[in-house]
BANU-910354 format. One record per residue (C-alpha): residue in three letters; residue number from 0; x, y, z. Coordinates in steps of 0.25 Angstrom, whole numbers, plus 5000, padded with zeros to 4 digits. Each point is the difference from the previous one (the first is absolute). Last residue first. Layout:
  residuo  num    c1    c2    c3
      ALA  NUM     X     Y     Z
...
// end
This chain:
  residuo  num    c1    c2    c3
      VAL  367  5418  5366  5554
      ASP  366  4999  5005  5015
      PHE  365  4987  5008  4998
      GLU  364  5007  5012  5006
      THR  363  5013  4997  4992
      TYR  362  4992  4998  4987
      ILE  361  4993  5014  5002
      VAL  360  5013  5007  5003
      SER  359  5007  4994  4988
      PHE  358  4988  5004  4991
      LEU  357  5001  5015  5005
      ALA  356  5015  4999  4997
      ASP  355  4998  4996  4986
      PHE  354  4989  5011  4999
      ALA  353  5010  5010  5004
      ILE  352  5010  4994  4991
      VAL  351  4991  5000  4988
      LEU  350  4995  5014  5003
      PHE  349  5015  5006  5000
      ILE  348  5002  4993  4987
      SER  347  4988  5005  4993
      ASN  346  5002  5015  5005
      VAL  345  5014  5000  4995
      VAL  344  4997  4994  4987
      SER  343  4988  5009  4998
      ALA  342  5007  5013  5005
      THR  341  5011  4997  4989
      THR  340  4990  4999  4989
      HIS  339  4992  5012  5006
      LEU  338  5013  5009  4998
      GLY  337  5004  4994  4987
      ILE  336  4986  5002  4994
      SER  335  4999  5014  5006
      GLU  334  5012  5004  4992
      THR  333  4993  4997  4987
      ASN  332  4989  5011  5002
      ASP  331  4985  5001  5002
      SER  330  4998  4994  5013
      VAL  329  5002  4985  5005
      GLN  328  4991  4996  5011
      LEU  327  4993  4989  4992
      GLY  326  5013  4993  4998
      ARG  325  5002  5001  5015
      PHE  324  4987  4994  5003
      CYS  323  5003  4989  4990
      GLY  322  5013  4996  5006
      VAL  321  4995  5000  5014
      ALA  320  4988  4991  4997
      ALA  319  5009  4991  4992
      ILE  318  5010  4999  5011
      VAL  317  4990  4998  5011
      PHE  316  4991  4990  4993
      GLY  315  5012  4991  4996
      PHE  314  5006  5001  5014
      VAL  313  4986  4996  5006
      PRO  312  4998  4989  4990
      GLY  311  5015  4994  5003
      LYS  310  4999  5001  5015
      ILE  309  4991  4987  5001
      MET  308  5012  4993  4993
      GLY  307  5009  5001  5011
      LEU  306  4991  4995  5011
      ILE  305  4995  4989  4990
      TYR  304  5015  4995  4998
      HIS  303  5003  4999  5015
      LYS  302  4987  4993  5002
      VAL  301  5003  4989  4990
      GLU  300  5012  4996  5009
      LEU  299  5015  5001  4997
      VAL  298  5007  4993  5010
      GLU  297  5000  4985  4996
      TYR  296  4998  5001  4985
      LEU  295  5012  5009  5000
      ARG  294  5009  4991  5007
      ASP  293  4997  4990  4989
      ILE  292  5003  5011  4990
      PHE  291  5013  5004  5006
      GLN  290  5005  4986  5001
      SER  289  4996  4997  4986
      PHE  288  5007  5013  4995
      SER  287  5013  4997  5008
      ILE  286  5004  5007  5012
      GLY  285  5016  5003  4998
      LEU  284  4999  5011  5009
      GLN  283  5005  5012  4991
      MET  282  4997  4995  4986
      ASP  281  4988  4991  5003
      SER  280  4994  5010  5009
      ALA  279  5002  5011  4989
      VAL  278  4993  4992  4990
      MET  277  4989  4997  5009
      GLY  276  4998  5014  5005
      GLY  275  4999  5005  4985
      LEU  274  4990  4989  4998
      ILE  273  4992  5005  5012
      GLY  272  5000  5014  4995
      LEU  271  4996  4994  4985
      LEU  270  4988  4993  5006
      ASP  269  4996  5011  5009
      SER  268  5001  5010  4989
      PHE  267  4991  4992  4990
      PHE  266  4989  4999  5011
      ILE  265  5001  5015  5003
      LEU  264  4999  5002  4985
      LEU  263  4986  4992  5000
      PRO  262  4996  5008  5012
      VAL  261  5004  5013  4993
      ALA  260  4992  4998  4987
      ILE  259  4986  4998  5005
      VAL  258  4999  5013  5009
      LEU  257  5010  5006  4989
      ALA  256  4990  4998  4988
      PHE  255  4987  5003  5009
      ILE  254  5006  5014  5003
      ARG  253  5006  5003  4986
      PRO  252  4986  4996  4994
      LEU  251  4993  5009  5011
      VAL  250  5008  5012  4998
      LEU  249  5000  5003  4984
      PHE  248  4987  4997  4993
      TYR  247  4989  4998  5012
      TYR  246  5007  5011  5008
      PRO  245  5001  5010  4988
      ASN  244  4984  4999  4999
      PHE  243  4996  5003  4986
      GLY  242  4990  5010  4996
      MET  241  5007  5006  4988
      THR  240  5004  5012  5008
      GLN  239  5006  4991  5010
      MET  238  5008  4993  4990
      ALA  237  5005  5013  4994
      ALA  236  5004  5005  5014
      ILE  235  5008  4987  5002
      GLU  234  5007  5001  4985
      GLU  233  5004  5014  5005
      THR  232  5014  4999  4995
      ILE  231  5005  5003  5013
      LYS  230  4990  4991  5007
      MET  229  5003  4988  4991
      ALA  228  5015  5002  5003
      GLY  227  4997  4999  5015
      ILE  226  4992  4988  4998
      GLU  225  5012  4993  4993
      ALA  224  5010  5006  5010
      THR  223  4993  4996  5012
      TYR  222  4997  4986  4995
      ALA  221  5015  4998  4996
      SER  220  5004  5005  5014
      GLY  219  4991  4989  5007
      SER  218  5006  4990  4989
      ARG  217  5015  5001  5002
      GLY  216  5003  5006  5014
      ALA  215  4988  4995  5007
      ILE  214  5000  4986  4993
      VAL  213  5015  4999  5005
      ILE  212  4996  5004  5014
      ALA  211  4988  4991  5000
      THR  210  5008  4987  4995
      MET  209  5011  5003  5010
      MET  208  4990  5001  5012
      PRO  207  4992  4988  4996
      GLY  206  5012  4991  4999
      LEU  205  5007  5006  5011
      GLU  204  4989  4998  5011
      ARG  203  4993  4987  5002
      VAL  202  5005  4991  4988
      MET  201  5015  5006  5000
      SER  200  5002  5000  5015
      ILE  199  4994  4986  5002
      SER  198  5008  4993  4988
      VAL  197  5013  5007  5003
      THR  196  5001  4999  5015
      ASP  195  4994  4986  5001
      VAL  194  5010  4995  4989
      ILE  193  5012  5007  5008
      PHE  192  4996  4991  5012
      ILE  191  5008  4989  4993
      ASP  190  5013  5007  5004
      ALA  189  4997  4999  5014
      GLY  188  5014  4997  5005
      PHE  187  5000  5012  5009
      LYS  186  5010  5008  4993
      ALA  185  4995  4995  4986
      LEU  184  4987  5008  5003
      GLN  183  5007  5013  5001
      VAL  182  5007  4999  4986
      SER  181  4988  4992  4994
      GLY  180  4991  5012  5002
      GLN  179  5008  5010  4992
      TYR  178  5001  4990  4989
      ALA  177  4986  4995  5000
      ILE  176  4994  5014  5001
      VAL  175  5008  5005  4989
      MET  174  4997  4989  4991
      GLY  173  4985  5001  5002
      VAL  172  5001  5015  4997
      LEU  171  5008  4997  4987
      PHE  170  4989  4990  4996
      SER  169  4989  5010  5004
      THR  168  5006  5011  4992
      LEU  167  5002  4992  4987
      GLY  166  4986  4994  5001
      ILE  165  4994  5014  5002
      ILE  164  5008  5006  4988
      VAL  163  4997  4988  4991
      LEU  162  4985  4999  5004
      ALA  161  4996  5015  4998
      ASN  160  4995  4998  4985
      PHE  159  4990  4989  5005
      GLY  158  4995  5009  5011
      SER  157  4998  5015  4996
      HIS  156  4999  4998  4985
      ASN  155  4993  4987  5000
      ILE  154  4991  5003  5012
      HIS  153  4998  5014  4993
      TYR  152  4995  4994  4987
      VAL  151  4991  4989  5007
      ILE  150  4994  5012  5008
      GLU  149  4998  5007  4987
      LYS  148  4993  4989  4993
      PHE  147  4991  4998  5013
      ARG  146  4994  5014  4999
      ILE  145  4990  4998  5012
      ASN  144  4987  5008  4996
      LYS  143  4994  4986  4996
      PRO  142  5001  4996  5015
      LYS  141  4989  5010  5003
      LEU  140  4997  4999  5016
      VAL  139  5015  4997  5002
      ALA  138  5004  5012  4991
      HIS  137  4991  5009  5008
      PHE  136  5007  4997  5012
      LEU  135  5013  5002  4994
      THR  134  4996  5013  4995
      VAL  133  4995  5004  5014
      PHE  132  5013  4994  5006
      LEU  131  5009  5008  4990
      GLN  130  4992  5013  5003
      GLY  129  5002  4999  5015
      LEU  128  5015  4996  4998
      PHE  127  5002  5013  4992
      ALA  126  4993  5008  5011
      VAL  125  5009  4994  5010
      PHE  124  5012  5003  4991
      ASP  123  4996  5014  4998
      LYS  122  4999  5002  5015
      PHE  121  5014  4994  5003
      ASP  120  5006  5008  4989
      ASN  119  4994  5012  5006
      TYR  118  5005  4997  5013
      LEU  117  5014  4997  4995
      GLN  116  5000  5013  4993
      LEU  115  4996  5008  5012
      ALA  114  5010  4993  5009
      SER  113  5011  5003  4990
      LYS  112  4995  5015  4999
      GLY  111  5001  5001  5015
      LEU  110  5013  4994  5001
      ASN  109  5006  5009  4989
      GLU  108  4994  5012  5008
      LEU  107  5005  4995  5013
      PHE  106  5014  4999  4994
      GLY  105  5000  5013  4994
      GLU  104  4997  5005  4986
      LYS  103  5010  5010  4994
      ARG  102  4996  5013  4994
      GLN  101  5010  5007  4991
      PRO  100  5000  5015  5005
      ILE   99  4991  5010  4995
      VAL   98  5005  5014  5005
      GLY   97  5014  4999  4996
      LYS   96  4998  5005  4986
      THR   95  4984  5001  4999
      SER   94  4999  5015  4997
      GLU   93  5012  5000  4990
      LYS   92  4994  4988  4992
      LEU   91  4986  5006  5001
      LEU   90  5004  5013  4994
      ASP   89  5010  4994  4989
      TYR   88  4989  4990  4996
      MET   87  4989  5011  4999
      GLU   86  5009  5009  4991
      LYS   85  5005  4988  4991
      GLN   84  4985  4996  4998
      ASP   83  4996  5014  4996
      LYS   82  5011  5001  4991
      THR   81  4996  4987  4993
      TYR   80  5007  4986  5001
      GLY   79  5003  4992  4987
      ILE   78  5012  4993  5006
      VAL   77  5006  4995  5013
      GLU   76  5013  4992  4999
      VAL   75  5002  4989  5011
      THR   74  5013  4993  5003
      THR   73  4999  4987  5008
      SER   72  4998  4994  5014
      GLN   71  4999  5012  5009
      LYS   70  4994  5009  4989
      PHE   69  4988  4991  4999
      SER   68  4996  5004  5015
      GLU   67  5002  5014  4998
      TYR   66  4992  5000  4987
      TYR   65  4989  4992  5008
      GLU   64  4998  5010  5012
      ILE   63  5002  5012  4990
      PHE   62  4989  4994  4991
      LEU   61  4991  4998  5012
      LEU   60  5002  5014  5005
      ILE   59  4997  5006  4986
      GLY   58  4987  4991  5000
      ALA   57  4995  5005  5014
      SER   56  5004  5014  4996
      ASP   55  4991  5001  4989
      PHE   54  5000  4994  4985
      SER   53  4993  5001  4987
      LYS   52  5001  4994  4986
      VAL   51  5013  4992  5002
      GLU   50  5004  4995  4986
      SER   49  5014  5008  5001
      VAL   48  5004  4993  5012
      ASP   47  5011  4992  4993
      TRP   46  5010  4992  5010
      ILE   45  5012  4995  4992
      ILE   44  5006  4989  5010
      LYS   43  5013  4995  5000
      LYS   42  5001  4985  5002
      ASP   41  4997  4991  5013
      PHE   40  4985  5003  5002
      SER   39  4990  4997  5010
      LEU   38  4985  5003  4998
      ARG   37  4989  4993  5009
      GLN   36  4999  5012  5009
      LEU   35  4999  5009  4988
      VAL   34  4986  4993  4996
      LYS   33  4995  5001  5014
      GLU   32  5004  5015  5002
      ILE   31  4992  5004  4987
      GLN   30  4987  4993  5006
      PRO   29  5002  5008  5013
      VAL   28  5004  5013  4993
      THR   27  4987  5000  4991
      GLU   26  4992  5009  5010
      LEU   25  5011  5009  5005
      THR   24  5004  5003  4985
      TRP   23  5009  4995  4989
      GLU   22  4991  5000  4989
      GLY   21  5002  4992  4987
      ARG   20  5014  4996  4996
      SER   19  5013  4997  5005
      VAL   18  5010  4993  4991
      LEU   17  5012  4991  5004
      GLU   16  5010  4996  4989
      ILE   15  5010  4990  5005
      TYR   14  5014  5001  4995
      GLN   13  5011  4994  4991
      LYS   12  4992  4989  4993
      GLN   11  4986  5005  5002
      ASP   10  4991  4996  5011
      GLU    9  4987  5007  4999
      TYR    8  4991  5007  5010
      ALA    7  4987  5006  5001
      ILE    6  4993  5006  5012
      SER    5  4987  5008  5003
      GLU    4  4990  4992  4994
      THR    3  5008  4987  4999
      THR    2  5010  4995  4990
      ASN    1  5011  4990  4997
      MET    0  5007  5003  4987
// end
């Protein structure tokens, strides 16, 4: 049975037993409503109010609201009520009939709430980054506080274990670029330039981008879920009680791991992407592997590789920071884990694309 001070409910085979208890008064209504808002049932409900010690009009009005709400989706049977409760229920039910319409939120109200939520998230993220950089500064001053064992673990978990999906994704992207580009280049007899298209686009843009997106969906979401689960089970609160800094134990190892792992994964992604383009060029245009490699030596300068690789640590930091931040935002219910995990992936991918656009502007301005 799931219980709180005001509500207890148990899922039986044929019905759900819902028990009201304690005081249903103006002072307790906000806390009771928070519990009722999280409840949703698809079976018959037997609502027992026999354990309610005291009530007033606010408590009865709250009962009426959720009784009517539950009745819209299932059958509700109320038991254990007293004569006084029934009389007050009938009186308030009759007096509120047609007087209190269902309130609907307007467009401007929803827009305002969304803007306020965005502002609060931004403010919290800035505070998170401030705490993160302070912890990073202290870690640099005292390297013995850096947890190298955890960093190696997360490099393996977030990096090495992602090689297969990143390699397959990059290989297929390289093949797609080669197939699509060959159709256009063949019209002008410029078949060999497919090597330029595949190699430079993979090394400068698509390799880093595809790697970051896969890592955001795979590892960034995992960071949020892991830290969120620790938040719900109060492990983080226990760490703080014992004097341990969660940023040293949970955040920094994940940040360092992705900052190190993402550039390595980008290098692997570049190789597999170029290999995919090589295979497609041989199949579609008849360009042999040796011809492809010879042309690759001519057109793929080291600067293209360096410019793409510079993005790796930045993308790794952004993904890890957002994943840890959203994990620390998780509240005390499991639904919050799903919501913040989704937000983590969406935020990470958006920031990766935004930073990639910023890099493109900078590279263009410096003509590199």
